[in-house]
C-alpha atoms as a printed R data frame, in Angstrom:
   type eleno elety resid chain resno      x       y      z
1  ATOM     1    CA   MET     A     1  3.378 -16.229  6.365
2  ATOM     2    CA   SER     A     2  4.841 -13.149  8.119
3  ATOM     3    CA   GLY     A     3  6.551 -11.637  4.754
4  ATOM     4    CA   GLN     A     4  3.130 -12.169  2.994
5  ATOM     5    CA   CYS     A     5  1.223 -10.067  5.533
6  ATOM     6    CA   SER     A     6  4.147  -7.266  5.614
7  ATOM     7    CA   SER     A     7  3.983  -7.307  1.693
8  ATOM     8    CA   SER     A     8  0.104  -6.694  1.844
9  ATOM     9    CA   ILE     A     9  0.549  -3.861  4.156
10 ATOM    10    CA   THR     A    10  3.126  -2.226  2.089
11 ATOM    11    CA   ILE     A    11  0.871  -2.885 -1.316
12 ATOM    12    CA   SER     A    12 -2.061  -1.352  0.495
13 ATOM    13    CA   PHE     A    13 -0.061   1.616  1.795
14 ATOM    14    CA   PHE     A    14  1.335   1.943 -1.724
15 ATOM    15    CA   VAL     A    15 -1.760   2.341 -3.297
16 ATOM    16    CA   ASP     A    16 -3.341   4.842 -0.544
17 ATOM    17    CA   PHE     A    17 -0.171   6.906 -1.326
18 ATOM    18    CA   HIS     A    18 -1.150   6.879 -5.259
19 ATOM    19    CA   VAL     A    19 -4.590   7.521 -4.785
20 ATOM    20    CA   PHE     A    20 -3.531  10.375 -2.638
21 ATOM    21    CA   LEU     A    21 -1.389  11.839 -5.337
22 ATOM    22    CA   VAL     A    22 -4.146  11.306 -7.752
23 ATOM    23    CA   TRP     A    23 -6.705  13.122 -5.737
24 ATOM    24    CA   MET     A    24 -4.332  16.149 -5.737
């Protein structure tokens, strides 16, 4: 369960980073 939560946070951070790059 903890691993799944950590993975979700990592994925959301990755998506945020990609959106930031796309907007630049």
